[in-house]
C-alpha positions in Angstrom: -30.1 -8.3 5.8 -28.5 -4.9 5.3 -25.0 -4.4 4.0 -23.3 -1.1 4.7 -19.7 0.0 4.0 -17.7 2.2 6.2 -15.9 4.8 4.0 -14.8 7.5 6.3 -11.3 8.3 4.9 -10.8 4.9 3.4 -12.4 3.1 6.3 -10.5 5.3 8.8 -7.2 4.4 7.2 -6.4 1.1 8.8 -3.1 2.4 10.1 -4.9 5.2 12.0 -6.8 2.5 13.8 -3.7 0.5 14.4 -1.8 3.5 15.7 -4.7 4.3 17.9 -4.2 0.9 19.5 -0.6 1.7 20.2 -1.2 5.0 21.8 -4.1 4.0 24.1 -4.4 1.6 27.0 -5.3 -2.0 26.3 -8.9 -3.1 26.7 -10.2 -6.3 28.2 -10.3 -8.9 25.5 -12.8 -11.4 24.5 -14.1 -13.1 21.4 -16.8 -11.1 19.6 -17.1 -13.3 16.5 -15.5 -16.3 14.7 -15.3 -16.6 10.9 -14.0 -20.0 9.9 -10.6 -20.0 11.7 -10.4 -16.2 12.0 -11.2 -14.6 15.4 -12.5 -11.1 15.9 -11.6 -9.9 19.4 -13.5 -7.3 21.4 -10.3 -5.2 21.3 -10.6 -5.2 17.4 -14.1 -3.8 17.7 -13.3 -1.3 20.5 -10.2 0.0 18.8 -12.2 0.8 15.6 -15.0 2.3 17.7 -12.5 4.4 19.7 -11.0 5.8 16.5 -14.5 6.6 15.1 -15.3 8.4 18.4 -12.1 10.5 18.0 -13.4 11.6 14.6 -16.3 13.2 16.5 -18.9 10.6 15.5 -21.5 9.6 18.1 -21.2 6.0 19.0 -24.6 4.4 18.6 -25.8 0.8 18.8 -26.4 0.8 15.1 -22.9 2.1 14.4 -21.4 -0.6 16.6 -23.3 -3.3 14.7 -22.2 -1.7 11.4 -18.5 -1.8 12.4 -18.8 -5.4 13.6 -20.5 -6.3 10.3 -17.6 -4.8 8.4 -15.1 -6.8 10.4 -17.0 -10.0 9.7 -17.1 -9.1 6.0 -13.4 -8.5 5.9 -12.8 -11.9 7.5 -15.1 -13.6 4.9 -13.0 -12.0 2.1 -9.8 -13.3 3.8 -11.2 -16.8 4.2 -12.3 -16.8 0.5 -8.9 -15.5 -0.6 -7.4 -18.6 1.1 -9.8 -20.9 -0.7 -9.1 -19.2 -4.1 -5.3 -19.2 -3.4 -5.0 -15.4 -3.7 -1.7 -14.1 -2.3 -0.2 -10.8 -1.2 3.6 -10.3 -1.6 6.0 -8.9 0.9 6.6 -6.0 -1.5 2.9 -5.2 -1.6 2.8 -5.1 2.2 6.0 -3.0 2.4 4.7 -0.5 -0.1 1.4 -0.1 1.7 3.1 0.2 5.1 5.5 2.8 3.6 2.6 4.8 2.0 0.6 4.9 5.2 3.6 5.7 7.4 4.6 8.5 5.0 1.1 9.9 5.4 1.5 10.1 9.2 5.0 11.5 8.9 3.6 14.3 6.9 0.8 14.7 9.4 3.1 14.9 12.4 5.8 16.9 10.6 8.6 14.4 10.9 9.4 10.8 11.5 11.0 11.7 14.8 7.8 13.4 16.0 5.8 10.3 15.0 8.2 8.0 16.8 8.2 10.2 19.9 4.4 10.4 20.0 3.9 6.6 19.9 7.1 5.7 21.8 8.2 3.3 19.0 10.6 3.3 16.1 9.3 3.3 12.5 10.7 -0.2 12.2 8.8 -1.4 15.3 5.5 0.3 14.1 5.8 -1.4 10.7 6.6 -4.8 12.2 3.7 -4.5 14.7 1.2 -3.8 12.0 2.6 -6.0 9.2 0.1 -8.8 9.7 -2.9 -6.5 9.9 -1.9 -4.8 6.7 -1.3 -8.2 5.1 -4.8 -9.3 6.1 -6.4 -6.0 4.9 -4.6 -6.3 1.5 -5.7 -9.9 1.2 -9.3 -8.9 1.8 -9.0 -6.0 -0.7 -7.4 -8.2 -3.3 -10.2 -10.8 -3.0 -12.8 -8.0 -3.1 -11.2 -6.6 -6.3 -10.9 -9.9 -8.0 -14.4 -10.9 -7.3 -15.8 -7.8 -8.9 -13.0 -6.9 -11.3 -15.2 -7.2 -14.4 -18.1 -5.2 -13.1 -18.6 -1.8 -14.7 -21.3 0.8 -15.3 -22.7 2.1 -18.6 -23.1 5.8 -19.3 -26.8 5.3 -19.0 -26.4 3.8 -15.5 -24.1 6.7 -14.5 -26.7 9.2 -15.6 -29.5 7.3 -13.9 -27.5 7.2 -10.7 -26.8 11.0 -10.8 -30.4 11.9 -11.5 -31.5 9.7 -8.5 -29.5 12.0 -6.1 -31.6 14.8 -4.6 -30.1 18.2 -5.4 -29.7 19.1 -1.7 -27.8 15.8 -1.3 -25.2 16.3 -4.0 -21.6 16.2 -2.6 -19.4 19.3 -2.5 -15.9 18.7 -3.8 -12.9 20.7 -2.5 -10.4 22.1 -4.9 -8.4 19.2 -6.4 -5.6 18.5 -8.8 -4.3 15.5 -10.8 -0.5 15.3 -11.0 1.6 13.2 -13.3 5.3 12.4 -12.9 8.2 11.1 -14.9 10.8 9.6 -12.5 14.4 9.0 -13.3 16.3 7.1 -10.6 20.1 7.2 -10.1 21.3 3.8 -11.5 24.5 2.1 -10.5 27.2 1.5 -13.0 28.5 -1.9 -14.0 31.6 -1.3 -11.9 29.4 -0.5 -8.8 27.3 -3.6 -9.4 30.4 -5.7 -9.7 31.7 -4.3 -6.5 28.5 -5.0 -4.7 28.4 -8.6 -6.0 32.0 -9.1 -4.9 31.2 -7.8 -1.5 28.3 -10.2 -1.2 30.5 -13.1 -2.3 33.0 -12.3 0.3 30.4 -12.2 3.0 29.0 -15.5 1.9 32.5 -17.1 2.1 33.0 -15.6 5.6 29.7 -17.3 6.6 30.8 -20.6 5.1 34.1 -20.2 7.0 32.2 -20.0 10.3 31.1 -16.4 10.8 27.5 -16.1 12.0 24.8 -15.3 9.4 22.9 -13.0 11.8 26.1 -11.2 12.7 27.0 -10.6 9.1 23.4 -9.5 8.4 23.6 -7.0 11.3 26.9 -5.6 10.0 26.3 -5.5 6.3 22.8 -6.1 5.1 21.1 -3.1 3.3 17.6 -4.5 4.2 16.7 -2.4 7.3 13.5 -4.5 7.7 15.5 -7.7 8.5 19.1 -6.7 9.3 18.4 -6.3 13.0 16.6 -9.6 13.2 19.4 -11.9 11.9 18.1 -11.3 8.4 15.0 -13.3 9.0 12.0 -12.8 6.6 9.4 -15.1 8.4 7.2 -17.8 6.8 5.9 -17.1 3.4 4.2 -18.9 0.5 5.2 -18.8 -3.1 4.4 -15.5 -4.8 5.6 -13.3 -2.0 9.2 -12.8 -3.2 10.5 -11.4 -6.5 10.9 -14.3 -9.0 14.7 -14.4 -8.9 14.8 -14.7 -5.1 12.0 -17.2 -4.9 13.4 -19.5 -7.6 16.4 -20.0 -5.4 14.9 -19.8 -1.9 12.3 -22.6 -2.5 15.0 -25.0 -3.7 17.2 -24.7 -0.7 17.4 -27.4 2.0 17.3 -26.7 5.7 20.3 -24.6 6.8 21.6 -24.5 3.2 23.1 -21.2 2.0 22.6 -20.0 -1.5 25.0 -18.7 -4.0 24.8 -14.9 -4.5 21.4 -14.1 -6.1 20.8 -10.9 -8.1 17.4 -9.2 -8.1 16.2 -5.7 -8.8 17.1 -4.7 -5.2 20.7 -5.9 -5.4 22.6 -9.0 -4.4 21.3 -11.5 -1.8 22.7 -14.4 0.2 19.8 -16.6 1.3 19.6 -19.3 4.0 16.8 -21.7 4.5 15.7 -21.9 8.1 12.6 -24.1 8.0 9.9 -25.4 5.8 6.2 -26.0 6.9 4.1 -27.4 4.1 4.0 -24.9 1.3 5.6 -22.2 3.5 9.3 -21.5 4.0 11.2 -19.5 6.6 14.4 -17.9 5.2 16.8 -15.2 6.1 18.9 -13.1 3.8 21.7 -10.5 3.5 21.1 -7.8 0.9 24.0 -5.8 -0.6 22.9 -2.9 -2.8 25.3 -1.2 -5.2 26.5 2.2 -4.0 25.0 5.3 -5.5 27.2 8.4 -5.6 27.1 11.9 -6.9 28.1 10.8 -10.4 25.1 8.5 -10.6 22.8 11.3 -9.4 24.4 13.7 -12.0 23.7 11.2 -14.7 20.1 10.8 -13.6 19.8 14.6 -13.6 21.3 14.9 -17.0 18.9 12.3 -18.4 15.9 14.1 -16.8 17.1 17.4 -18.3 17.3 15.8 -21.7 13.7 14.6 -21.3 12.6 18.0 -20.1 14.2 19.7 -23.2 12.4 17.2 -25.5 9.1 17.9 -23.8 9.6 21.7 -24.0 10.6 21.5 -27.7 7.7 19.1 -28.4 9.9 16.3 -29.6 8.0 13.9 -27.4 4.7 14.0 -25.6 4.3 13.6 -21.9 2.6 10.2 -22.3 5.3 9.0 -24.6 8.0 10.1 -22.1 6.2 8.3 -19.3 6.0 5.1 -21.2 9.6 5.3 -22.5 11.5 6.7 -19.6 9.7 6.8 -16.2 11.1 4.3 -13.6 8.3 4.6 -11.1 6.2 1.5 -12.0 3.1 2.4 -9.9 2.5 5.8 -11.6 3.8 4.5 -14.9 1.0 1.9 -15.0 -1.5 4.7 -14.5 -0.3 6.9 -17.3 2.1 8.7 -15.1 -0.6 9.9 -12.7 0.2 9.8 -9.0 -2.2 7.9 -6.8 -3.6 9.4 -3.6 -2.9 6.9 -0.8 -5.8 8.3 1.2 -8.5 7.7 -1.4 -7.0 5.3 -4.0 -7.8 7.6 -6.9 -5.7 10.2 -8.7 -7.2 13.4 -7.2 -5.4 15.3 -4.5 -6.4 18.3 -2.4 -3.4 20.6 -2.2 -3.0 19.9 1.6 -2.5 16.2 0.7 0.5 16.8 -1.5 4.2 17.0 -0.5 5.2 20.6 0.1 7.7 20.6 -2.7 5.1 19.3 -5.1 2.5 21.9 -4.0 5.0 24.7 -4.3 5.9 23.6 -7.9 2.3 23.4 -8.9 1.6 26.9 -7.5 2.9 28.6 -10.7 1.7 25.9 -13.2 -1.4 25.9 -15.4 -3.1 22.7 -16.6 -1.0 21.1 -19.2 2.3 22.6 -17.9 5.3 20.6 -16.8 7.7 21.5 -14.0 11.4 21.9 -14.1 13.5 18.9 -13.1 13.2 18.3 -9.3 15.1 16.1 -6.9 13.1 13.1 -5.7 13.5 10.5 -3.0 11.0 7.6 -3.1 9.5 5.8 -0.1 11.9 2.9 -0.6 14.9 5.2 -0.4 15.7 5.3 -4.2 16.9 8.8 -5.2 16.8 10.6 -8.5 14.8 13.3 -10.3 11.3 13.8 -11.6 9.3 16.1 -13.9 5.8 16.9 -12.8 2.8 17.4 -15.1 -0.4 19.2 -14.1 -3.1 17.0 -15.6 -6.2 18.7 -14.2 -7.3 21.3 -11.7 -10.8 21.9 -10.4 -12.0 24.6 -7.9 -14.3 23.8 -5.0 -17.7 23.1 -6.3 -21.0 21.2 -6.1 -20.9 17.9 -7.9 -21.8 18.2 -11.6 -22.2 15.5 -14.2 -20.4 17.5 -16.8 -17.3 18.3 -14.8 -17.2 15.4 -12.4 -18.3 12.5 -14.6 -15.4 10.3 -13.7 -16.0 10.8 -9.9 -19.8 10.2 -10.3 -19.1 7.2 -12.4 -16.8 5.8 -9.6 -19.5 6.3 -7.0 -22.2 4.7 -9.3 -19.8 1.8 -9.9 -19.3 1.4 -6.2 -23.0 1.4 -5.5 -23.5 -1.3 -8.2 -20.6 -3.2 -6.7 -22.1 -3.0 -3.2 -25.4 -4.4 -4.5 -23.6 -7.3 -6.2 -21.3 -7.8 -3.2 -24.2 -8.1 -0.9 -25.5 -11.0 -2.9 -22.0 -12.6 -3.2 -21.3 -12.3 0.6 -24.7 -13.7 1.5 -24.0 -16.7 -0.7 -20.4 -17.2 0.7 -21.6 -16.8 4.3 -23.9 -19.9 3.8 -20.8 -22.1 3.4 -18.5 -20.4 6.0 -18.7 -21.1 9.7 -19.7 -17.8 11.4 -20.5 -17.5 15.1 -21.3 -14.2 16.8 -21.2 -13.5 20.6 -24.7 -13.5 22.1 -24.2 -9.8 23.1 -24.4 -8.9 19.4 -27.1 -11.3 18.3 -29.5 -8.3 18.0 -27.4 -6.8 15.2 -28.5 -6.9 11.6 -25.4 -8.7 10.3 -24.3 -10.4 7.1 -25.2 -13.8 8.6 -28.8 -12.9 9.5 
């Protein structure tokens, strides 16, 4: 049994495949494989193969089998995630959707051009692909947990590097690593109080007979649910922020909560239905207003940090730890993560134009001036960039590319262990493949 992993631009960037399905005619469907209670349709396979073909790859029988094998593997991880009670939160799905949509907005030049090309709004695109992204993140999280403790020693890295023929060494394009210190505009106590009072009035209007969905449409600051009566769908525990979840799971059918404060603002929650350990709720979110004064305060704070960095009163790492409000990069020492690769290296073409322009006059170790910043979730503020590293285009070398070679060596080791793990799990999971693909060298063989 062979186990191969598709890695062409992060397995063709799931959203590319999904968008491909929106822009092309439907294919005749049928069941290609069944993994436990998960079905793989012929359309799932054809969509991925169609995208691969658009990347100028020749579709062969072996490649078709390899793609099917990967689809089966993903389903095994999803099934095992259910067995191990692994969960993916709405926030994680939203963040991944936003990252991938942002990639395509940059690729098309604007959100309007993206919407025009696919004939759908960004909201509709996100909703259409939400479950697919959820399933993919669930598979990835199970994969990560199963092999979280696996690492490679320096000796194993060197052995792996020496095993690569010289004419097979990869060629790396010029890349940079970029850090950031982010300061968001924060609401004042008065603004927070005004938002809470607004939420309380809306709640009272609902109790007095106004429709919840009508109030959500008029006032909710959650664009993902406002146009759908505020509905959030069925979820398990662990998919909401703790403050929201603590209240939502205690509600009875049709009951409306008191106003609940979370990091996003103030919520009014209503229980719609409960099925086993899942609940269906809807909410109205009121976020505190952010005005020019808030932005000026954020800019002033960012300038103070900049001055301290320039005058060496604080190091970049200390400033990240103490001040940065972007949690994702903060957990990574301030380094931004490339959504296309999952690592911290960017080719210049992959960076936002303003970031690339700022870096143009910077040397390794330099920091930028304070720059305006708007996050994918709409938060506004300022940031200070830091050029962590810069490398010209070159042939892979163990001295300059140790971290990358280590990552590849680790992946190779993980693949070997994953092959054993998957083969063992496959013995206890029902897997049935359509007879048209019985010739394939699959995980179940």
